[in-house]
C-alpha positions as CSV (number, residue, x, y, z in Angstrom):
1,M,59.1,23.5,140.9
2,T,57.2,20.3,142.7
3,D,57.2,18.7,139.0
4,F,61.2,19.4,138.7
5,L,61.7,17.6,142.0
6,V,59.8,14.7,141.5
7,L,61.6,14.3,137.9
8,A,64.8,14.7,139.4
9,A,64.1,12.4,142.2
10,I,62.7,10.0,139.4
11,L,66.0,10.2,137.5
12,L,68.4,9.8,140.4
13,A,66.6,6.7,141.6
14,A,66.7,5.2,138.0
15,L,70.2,6.1,137.7
16,A,71.4,4.4,140.8
17,A,69.0,1.2,140.3
18,L,69.9,0.4,136.8
19,P,73.6,-0.2,137.5
20,V,73.2,-2.1,140.7
21,L,70.4,-4.7,139.0
22,A,72.6,-5.1,136.0
23,V,75.7,-5.7,138.0
24,R,73.9,-7.8,140.2
25,E,72.7,-10.0,137.1
26,L,76.3,-10.1,135.6
27,V,77.5,-11.2,138.9
28,A,74.7,-13.9,139.2
29,L,75.6,-15.1,135.4
30,A,79.2,-15.3,136.2
31,R,79.0,-17.0,139.4
32,G,77.1,-19.9,137.5
33,R,74.0,-19.2,140.2
34,R,71.8,-19.5,137.2
35,R,72.0,-23.0,136.0
36,G,70.1,-22.5,132.5
37,G,66.6,-24.1,133.8
38,R,63.4,-22.8,132.5
39,A,62.9,-20.8,135.9
40,D,66.2,-19.0,136.0
41,R,65.7,-18.1,132.2
42,L,62.5,-16.5,132.7
43,R,64.1,-14.8,136.0
44,T,66.7,-13.3,133.3
45,V,64.1,-12.1,131.1
46,A,62.0,-10.8,133.9
47,L,64.9,-8.8,135.1
48,L,66.2,-7.5,131.9
49,S,62.6,-6.6,131.1
50,G,62.2,-4.6,133.9
51,L,65.9,-3.2,133.6
52,G,64.8,-1.9,130.0
53,A,61.3,-0.6,131.3
54,L,63.0,1.5,133.9
55,A,65.5,2.7,131.2
56,V,62.8,3.9,128.8
57,Y,60.9,5.6,131.8
58,A,64.1,7.3,132.9
59,W,64.8,8.5,129.1
60,G,60.8,10.0,129.0
61,A,61.5,11.4,132.5
62,L,64.7,13.0,131.3
63,H,62.9,14.4,128.0
64,L,60.1,15.8,130.7
65,L,62.6,17.2,132.9
66,G,63.9,19.0,129.9
67,A,60.7,20.5,129.1
68,V,59.7,21.6,132.5
69,L,62.9,23.5,132.9
70,T,62.2,25.3,129.8
71,A,58.7,26.1,130.7
72,E,59.7,27.4,133.9
73,D,62.6,29.4,132.6
74,G,60.8,32.5,132.3
75,G,62.6,35.8,130.6
76,T,62.6,36.6,127.2
77,D,60.9,34.6,124.6
78,S,59.4,32.6,127.2
79,S,55.5,33.4,126.2
80,P,53.9,31.2,124.8
81,L,55.7,28.3,126.5
82,I,58.6,27.1,124.5
83,P,57.6,23.1,124.7
84,C,54.1,24.2,123.7
85,R,55.5,25.5,120.5
86,E,55.9,21.9,119.2
87,G,52.5,21.9,118.2
88,G,52.4,24.8,116.3
89,I,53.0,28.6,117.1
90,E,48.7,29.2,116.5
91,R,48.0,26.6,119.2
92,A,50.4,27.8,121.3
93,L,49.4,31.4,121.9
94,Q,46.4,30.1,123.4
95,V,48.1,28.0,126.2
96,V,47.3,29.2,129.6
97,D,49.6,26.5,131.8
98,Y,50.8,23.2,131.7
99,D,50.4,19.6,133.4
100,V,53.0,17.2,133.8
101,G,51.7,13.3,133.8
102,Y,53.9,10.8,135.4
103,L,52.0,7.6,134.6
104,P,51.8,7.8,131.4
105,L,54.9,10.1,131.3
106,G,53.6,13.4,129.4
107,F,53.7,17.2,129.3
108,T,50.2,18.5,128.5
109,C,49.7,22.0,127.3
110,V,46.5,23.3,128.8
111,R,44.7,26.0,126.3
112,S,42.3,28.8,127.2
113,T,39.6,26.6,124.7
114,G,39.8,23.9,127.0
115,D,41.3,21.6,124.6
116,D,44.8,20.4,125.6
117,Y,47.4,18.4,123.7
118,T,50.8,16.5,124.6
119,V,54.5,17.4,123.4
120,A,57.7,16.9,124.5
121,L,58.0,13.4,124.8
122,P,59.2,10.8,122.0
123,G,56.1,8.5,121.1
124,Y,58.0,5.2,121.8
125,V,58.3,5.9,125.5
126,N,54.9,5.0,127.1
127,P,54.5,2.1,124.5
128,A,57.6,0.8,125.1
129,F,57.5,1.1,128.9
130,A,54.5,-0.6,129.0
131,V,55.4,-3.7,126.9
132,L,58.5,-4.1,128.8
133,G,56.8,-4.0,132.4
134,L,54.2,-6.1,131.3
135,A,56.7,-8.7,129.9
136,A,58.7,-8.3,133.0
137,V,55.8,-8.9,135.3
138,A,54.6,-11.7,133.4
139,S,58.0,-13.5,133.1
140,G,58.5,-13.0,136.9
141,I,55.0,-14.8,137.5
142,L,55.9,-17.8,134.9
143,A,59.7,-17.9,136.6
144,R,57.9,-18.4,140.1
145,A,55.4,-20.8,138.9
146,A,58.1,-22.7,136.9
147,A,60.3,-22.7,140.1
148,E,57.7,-24.2,142.3
149,R,57.1,-26.9,139.7
150,A,60.9,-27.8,139.6
151,D,60.7,-28.0,143.4
152,G,58.0,-30.7,143.3
153,R,55.3,-28.0,144.5
154,A,51.9,-27.0,143.2
155,P,52.2,-23.5,141.8
156,T,51.3,-20.9,144.2
157,A,47.8,-20.1,142.2
158,D,47.1,-24.0,142.6
159,R,47.4,-24.3,146.4
160,T,44.5,-24.7,148.5
161,R,44.5,-23.4,152.3
């Protein structure tokens, strides 16, 4: 039940943040606050990359939420765990539990033999989240340095105390 609540909270936060941030950027572009300088372009890339990372993470969390709901369903035809059947029925018959990972996202079927396998998540989610997240951080750092250079100040990393 805890996994369900955590995944539901992640999805609600993403659903609230994505439109707010996207509208904020569109309003800023429409009002002309983005003058087209290097720092502004990098800020836009950082925001869009961050929005993409958040959207991909929310998509993966939605897949996990479905897998958790299916695994916790119980009742007829609930054993072996339905999400774990993706790995083959022979493997699924030895499943004794499951584990949900949040960073990286994953639904892991725990077998009695000690070896585990991951299912229920598209293979592109974690790599796309990592690439978009790194792009957002890198372009955010570059945008700050470009803005400081444009203001005639030395970038923060170069300053001495």
